[in-house]
C-alpha positions in Angstrom: 14.9 19.2 20.9 14.9 16.9 17.9 12.8 18.3 14.6 11.2 16.4 11.8 11.5 18.4 8.5 9.5 18.2 5.4 11.3 19.2 2.0 9.1 19.8 -1.4 10.5 17.0 -3.5 9.9 18.9 -7.0 12.2 21.8 -5.9 14.0 20.3 -2.5 12.6 23.7 -0.3 11.7 23.0 3.0 8.3 23.2 4.0 7.8 23.0 8.1 9.4 21.6 10.7 7.8 19.5 13.4 8.8 18.9 16.8 9.6 15.2 17.2 7.7 13.3 20.9 9.5 12.8 23.7 9.4 9.6 25.4 7.0 11.3 28.1 4.9 12.7 25.2 4.7 9.3 23.7 3.9 7.4 26.4 0.9 9.9 27.1 -0.2 9.4 23.7 -0.6 5.6 24.1 -2.6 6.0 27.3 -5.2 8.4 25.9 -5.2 5.8 22.8 -5.7 2.9 24.8 -8.2 4.3 26.4 -10.5 6.1 24.0 -10.2 2.7 22.1 -12.1 0.5 25.1 -14.5 3.0 24.7 -14.9 2.9 20.9 -14.8 -0.9 20.9 -18.1 -0.5 23.2 -19.9 1.3 20.7 -22.4 -0.4 18.7 -21.2 -1.3 14.9 -24.2 0.1 13.4 -22.8 3.7 15.1 -19.4 3.2 13.9 -20.3 2.7 10.2 -22.3 6.0 10.4 -19.2 8.1 11.6 -17.3 6.3 8.8 -20.2 7.9 6.3 -19.3 11.3 7.7 -15.6 10.5 7.3 -16.4 10.2 3.6 -18.3 13.2 3.3 -15.9 14.9 4.9 -12.9 13.6 2.7 -15.0 14.6 -0.7 -15.3 18.0 0.9 -12.0 19.0 1.7 -10.3 16.8 -1.3 -8.3 19.7 -3.2 -6.8 20.4 0.3 -5.7 17.2 1.6 -4.5 16.5 -2.2 -2.6 19.7 -2.5 -0.8 18.6 1.0 -0.2 15.4 -0.7 1.6 17.1 -3.5 3.8 19.0 -1.9 5.1 16.9 0.7 5.4 13.9 -1.8 5.6 15.0 -5.3 2.6 12.7 -6.7 1.2 15.0 -9.4 -2.3 16.6 -8.2 -4.9 14.6 -10.3 -3.3 11.7 -8.5 -3.5 12.7 -5.3 -7.1 13.7 -5.6 -8.0 10.4 -7.3 -6.3 9.2 -3.7 -8.3 10.9 -1.6 -11.5 10.0 -3.3 -10.2 6.2 -3.3 -9.9 6.2 0.4 -13.7 8.2 0.8 -14.8 5.2 -1.4 -13.6 2.7 1.0 -15.3 4.4 3.9 -17.9 4.5 1.9 -18.0 0.5 1.6 -17.1 -0.3 5.2 -20.3 1.9 6.4 -22.0 0.2 4.0 -20.9 -3.7 4.6 -18.8 -3.1 7.5 -22.0 -4.6 10.8 -23.2 -7.2 8.4 -19.4 -8.5 8.3 -19.1 -8.6 11.8 -22.3 -9.9 13.1 -22.7 -12.8 15.4 -22.9 -16.1 13.3 -25.2 -19.0 14.6 -23.6 -22.2 14.6 -26.0 -24.8 14.7 -25.7 -27.3 17.6 -27.5 -31.0 17.5 -25.8 -32.6 20.4 -26.3 -31.8 23.9 -30.1 -30.6 22.6 -30.7 -27.1 23.9 -27.5 -25.7 23.5 -27.0 -22.0 21.7 -23.7 -21.4 19.5 -22.7 -18.6 18.2 -19.4 -16.9 17.4 -18.5 -12.7 17.6 -16.0 -11.0 16.0 -15.2 -8.4 18.6 -12.6 -5.7 19.0 -8.9 -6.0 20.2 -8.4 -2.8 21.2 -5.1 -0.4 19.7 -3.4 -1.4 16.3 0.1 -0.1 15.7 0.2 1.1 12.1 3.6 1.7 10.9 3.0 3.7 7.4 4.8 4.5 4.0 5.1 8.0 2.4 3.8 7.0 -1.4 0.4 6.4 -0.6 0.3 9.0 2.6 -3.9 9.2 2.6 -4.6 6.1 1.0 -2.0 3.5 2.7 -3.4 5.2 6.1 -7.3 4.5 5.1 -6.6 1.5 3.7 -5.7 0.2 7.1 -7.7 2.6 9.5 -11.4 2.5 7.9 -11.9 -1.3 8.4 -9.9 -1.2 11.7 -12.0 1.3 13.2 -14.9 -0.1 12.0 -14.2 -3.3 14.0 -14.1 -1.3 16.6 -10.0 -0.7 17.5 -8.4 2.5 17.9 -5.3 3.2 16.1 -1.8 4.4 16.9 -0.2 6.2 13.6 3.4 5.7 13.2 3.9 7.8 9.7 6.9 8.2 7.5 8.5 11.4 8.7 8.6 13.5 5.4 4.7 13.3 5.2 4.2 14.5 8.7 1.7 17.1 7.6 -0.1 14.4 6.2 -0.2 12.3 9.3 -1.8 15.1 10.9 -3.8 15.8 8.4 -5.4 12.6 8.6 -6.1 12.1 12.2 -7.7 15.6 12.1 -10.2 14.2 9.5 -11.3 11.7 11.9 -12.1 14.2 14.7 -13.9 16.6 12.2 -16.1 13.4 10.6 -17.3 13.2 14.4 -14.5 10.4 15.8 -13.6 10.6 19.0 -10.4 12.5 20.3 -7.3 10.5 21.2 -8.8 7.3 18.8 -6.5 8.1 15.7 -3.4 9.1 17.5 -0.1 10.2 15.2 3.0 9.8 16.8 6.0 11.9 15.5 9.4 10.4 15.8 12.3 11.2 14.5 13.4 8.6 12.2 16.7 7.6 14.0 14.5 6.6 17.2 11.6 4.6 14.9 13.0 1.2 15.3 13.2 1.7 19.2 10.4 3.3 19.3 8.6 0.5 17.2 10.2 -2.3 18.8 8.8 -1.2 22.5 5.4 -0.2 21.4 4.9 -3.5 20.4 5.9 -5.0 23.2 3.5 -2.9 25.8 0.7 -4.2 26.7 -2.0 -1.7 25.7 -0.6 -2.3 22.1 -2.9 -5.2 20.7 -1.4 -6.0 17.4 0.1 -4.3 14.5 0.7 -3.8 10.7 3.2 -2.4 8.4 3.2 -1.3 5.0 7.0 -0.7 3.7 10.3 -2.3 3.1 11.3 -5.5 4.1 13.9 -5.0 6.5 11.3 -3.1 8.4 9.0 -6.1 7.6 11.4 -8.2 9.2 11.7 -5.8 12.2 8.1 -5.2 12.9 7.5 -8.9 12.2 9.8 -10.3 14.9 8.9 -8.2 17.1 5.2 -9.5 17.0 6.3 -12.7 17.4 7.8 -12.2 20.3 5.1 -10.2 21.8 2.7 -13.3 20.5 0.8 -10.2 18.9 -0.9 -10.4 15.7 0.6 -8.8 12.4 -0.2 -7.7 9.0 3.3 -7.2 6.7 2.3 -5.3 3.2 6.2 -5.4 1.9 7.7 -5.2 -1.5 6.8 -6.1 -4.8 8.4 -6.7 -8.2 5.1 -7.2 -10.2 5.1 -9.1 -13.4 3.6 -8.1 -16.4 3.0 -10.8 -19.1 2.0 -10.8 -22.4 1.4 -13.1 -24.5 0.9 -13.8 -28.3 -2.8 -13.5 -28.9 -2.8 -10.6 -26.6 -4.3 -7.0 -28.2 -0.6 -5.5 -28.0 -2.0 -1.7 -28.2 -4.2 -2.4 -25.3 -1.9 -4.0 -23.0 1.1 -1.4 -24.1 -1.1 1.5 -22.9 -1.7 -0.2 -20.1 1.7 -0.9 -19.4 2.6 2.8 -19.3 -0.4 3.5 -16.6 1.1 0.5 -14.6 4.3 1.0 -14.5 5.0 5.4 -14.4 1.5 6.0 -12.0 2.9 7.6 -8.9 6.3 7.8 -10.3 6.7 4.2 -10.4 6.7 4.5 -6.4 4.0 1.3 -5.8 4.8 -1.5 -3.9 2.3 -2.9 -6.5 3.2 -1.1 -9.8 4.0 -3.8 -12.6 7.6 -3.6 -13.0 9.0 -6.6 -15.2 7.3 -6.9 -18.2 7.7 -10.3 -19.8 6.5 -10.8 -23.5 5.9 -13.7 -25.8 8.6 -13.4 -28.4 6.3 -13.1 -31.6 4.7 -9.5 -30.4 8.1 -8.4 -28.4 8.6 -6.3 -31.1 5.1 -4.3 -31.8 5.1 -4.3 -27.7 8.7 -2.4 -27.3 8.0 -0.1 -30.2 4.5 0.8 -28.8 5.2 1.1 -24.9 8.4 2.8 -25.7 6.4 5.2 -27.9 4.0 5.6 -24.8 6.8 6.6 -22.0 8.0 9.2 -24.4 4.6 11.0 -24.3 5.0 11.1 -20.6 5.1 14.6 -19.4 7.4 14.9 -16.4 7.8 18.1 -14.3 6.2 20.5 -11.9 3.1 17.9 -10.0 0.9 21.1 -9.5 0.8 21.4 -13.2 -2.3 20.0 -15.4 -0.1 18.9 -17.9 2.1 16.6 -15.6 1.8 12.9 -15.9 5.5 12.4 -14.0 6.3 14.3 -10.9 9.7 14.0 -8.7 10.7 11.0 -6.3 9.9 11.5 -2.9 13.4 12.1 -1.9 16.9 12.4 -3.0 18.2 9.3 -1.8 15.2 7.6 -3.5 16.4 9.2 -6.7 20.3 7.6 -6.0 19.1 4.4 -5.5 16.9 3.9 -8.6 20.0 5.6 -10.9 22.7 2.4 -9.3 20.3 -0.4 -10.0 20.2 1.2 -13.5 23.9 1.7 -13.8 24.0 -2.3 -12.6 21.9 -3.3 -15.0 23.5 -1.4 -17.8 26.8 -3.1 -16.9 25.5 -6.7 -16.6 23.8 -6.5 -20.2 20.6 -4.2 -20.4 20.2 -1.9 -23.0 18.9 1.6 -22.3 15.9 2.2 -25.0 15.1 5.6 -23.3 15.6 7.4 -20.1 18.5 6.2 -17.4 19.4 9.7 -16.0 18.2 12.3 -13.7 16.6 15.0 -14.9 19.1 18.7 -14.2 17.9 21.2 -12.4 16.0 21.4 -9.0 13.8 18.8 -7.4 14.1 15.2 -7.7 13.0 14.1 -11.2 14.2 11.4 -13.0 13.6 10.5 -16.9 10.9 7.8 -17.3 13.6 4.5 -18.5 12.9 1.3 -20.3 15.4 -1.5 -20.2 15.6 -3.8 -22.9 17.6 -7.2 -22.7 16.4 -7.6 -18.8 16.3 -11.1 -17.2 17.5 -12.9 -13.7 21.1 -11.7 -12.3 20.1 -8.1 -13.2 19.0 -5.5 -10.4 16.1 -4.2 -12.3 14.9 -7.4 -12.6 15.8 -8.9 -9.2 15.1 -6.0 -7.2 12.4 -3.6 -6.2 12.9 -0.6 -8.5 10.8 2.1 -6.4 11.0 4.5 -9.2 10.3 5.2 -13.1 12.5 2.4 -14.5 10.5 -0.6 -16.4 12.6 -3.9 -17.1 11.6 -6.0 -20.2 12.3 -9.0 -21.0 11.2 -11.7 -23.8 10.1 -15.1 -23.3 11.0 -17.9 -25.6 7.1 -19.2 -25.1 4.7 -19.4 -22.3 6.5 -21.7 -20.1 9.0 -19.9 -20.3 7.3 -16.4 -19.3 5.5 -18.1 -16.5 8.8 -19.2 -15.6 10.4 -15.7 -15.9 7.3 -14.1 -14.0 8.0 -16.6 -10.7 11.5 -15.9 -11.1 11.3 -13.3 -7.9 11.5 -13.4 -4.4 8.4 -11.3 -4.0 4.8 -11.9 -4.6 2.0 -9.2 -4.3 0.2 -8.8 -7.9 0.6 -10.3 -11.4 -1.2 -9.0 -14.5 -1.7 -11.0 -17.6 -2.8 -10.3 -21.2 -4.2 -12.7 -23.4 -7.2 -12.6 -25.8 -8.4 -16.4 -23.8 -8.7 -15.4 -20.2 -8.6 -19.5 -20.1 -5.2 -19.1 -21.2 -4.2 -16.4 -19.0 -5.6 -17.5 -15.6 -3.8 -21.0 -16.8 -0.4 -19.1 -17.0 -1.1 -17.0 -13.6 -1.7 -20.1 -11.7 2.0 -21.1 -12.2 2.8 -18.2 -10.7 2.4 -17.2 -6.9 1.3 -13.9 -5.9 -1.5 -12.2 -4.0 -3.5 -11.0 -6.8 -3.6 -12.2 -10.4 -5.4 -9.9 -13.1 -6.5 -10.5 -16.6 -6.2 -8.1 -18.9 -6.4 -5.3 -16.2 -3.4 -3.8 -14.2 -3.0 -4.9 -10.6 -5.0 -2.1 -8.1 -6.7 -2.4 -4.7 -10.2 -2.0 -4.6 -11.9 -1.8 -1.0 -14.2 -5.3 -2.5 -11.9 -8.1 -2.6 -8.5 -8.6 -0.5 -5.5 -7.4 -0.9 -1.7 -8.3 0.4 1.3 -11.1 -1.0 2.9 -13.9 -0.6 6.5 -14.9 -0.3 8.6 -11.8 0.6 6.0 -9.4 -0.4 4.3 -10.3 3.4 1.2 -11.7 5.2 -2.2 -10.9 5.8 -4.6 -9.4 4.3 -6.0 -6.0 4.2 -9.4 -4.5 2.5 -12.5 -6.7 2.1 -14.0 -8.6 4.7 -10.3 -9.7 5.7 -9.9 -6.5 6.4 -12.4 -5.7 8.4 -11.7 -8.9 10.2 -8.3 -9.2 10.3 -8.1 -7.5 14.1 -10.8 -8.8 15.5 -11.1 -11.7 18.4 -13.4 -14.7 16.8 -14.8 -15.4 19.6 -16.5 -18.7 20.5 -20.2 -18.5 22.5 -21.4 -21.6 23.5 -24.5 -21.3 26.0 -26.0 -24.7 27.3 -29.7 -24.5 29.4 -29.5 -24.3 32.8 -29.1 -27.5 34.7 
């Protein structure tokens, strides 16, 4: 029997072993999930919303338990794991309050022919397959699942194998909150079998749509399979967000925010700032303050309250970051701080800052999924906008300036799914989240999230002749 092993990235010790599901077990789960989704779609939106309120209360009541599991499986500091669970509860509260209104029928005035009534209805489509990553084991799933369930659909979850315990705990949370069994179903799939299994599920008539948060390679596979099956898909892929500091910015505030923007979750976030583009007049001050802030970070046991940077989630991820740093230094970048693995057990890497970076270097051109920041100096505002746009990705953008109008003008020259002024890029249930270019397509959260997997259906009712 094939098993899935989870490991504590803080010391490399095994945590748990789970049997991978057989083809027959996956078929059974698929059939049960599809039946649960059909039944749930007939439940009124107000009752679905009430269940989300129960979910929010449950997540808060069990916050420490879920946070500790997340920290054990992927290594983020415990305070960040607690914040992740709370953010998920906030999202459940948001849709509990707003989903019924967002899903309500919308009347359309029809003047001719006389007597016609017309309206637009948002109706559930069924079972949605979700392929989710390990970096935010609870939030990434809830960000999609909460609005999808609010819309009357079911969830078939293929989570990352290294957070299998978190996946099963999430499914248990929905049941504990009063959702029907099998409405959120976890598939335990061994890593080598994931591509073929996912492709087969997308093609299955019982799966109505698919969403993926993950790598570009996985996104290409899922998007192509969804296209062949003519099914809706939402892809949230990689990011190499620019953090632009203009010459009139509050530099101390920008530098302090830059440390948070890059090194939260050990830099393992699609929407982390990764490229720091600074206008020349303030480059020296920003760099000094930024490096000083990075030097103050505490790398260590993610369970310790003083720790601000935990380990990377896996050894291969740490190796990939090291290769990017080494190749960038060979291409001319300069190490200001860090640049190597931390000796000892676990998958720790020093918080790293590279100076003198630009197009042609891996840390500037590629997504760096770890605690590595690339600093580039811009000759002026035009150059800063050009450097920010010099990426195949388009997820988030942060621009810092004493003039909001100036910052927005720069932001409009850089394609991204979100632009934040004098703030760190973040997701929030009140506004849509998603990317452009190689960062994917479709939107999650806000009204877009609850409508993403619905059938927008037109009703036209003429009076009887």
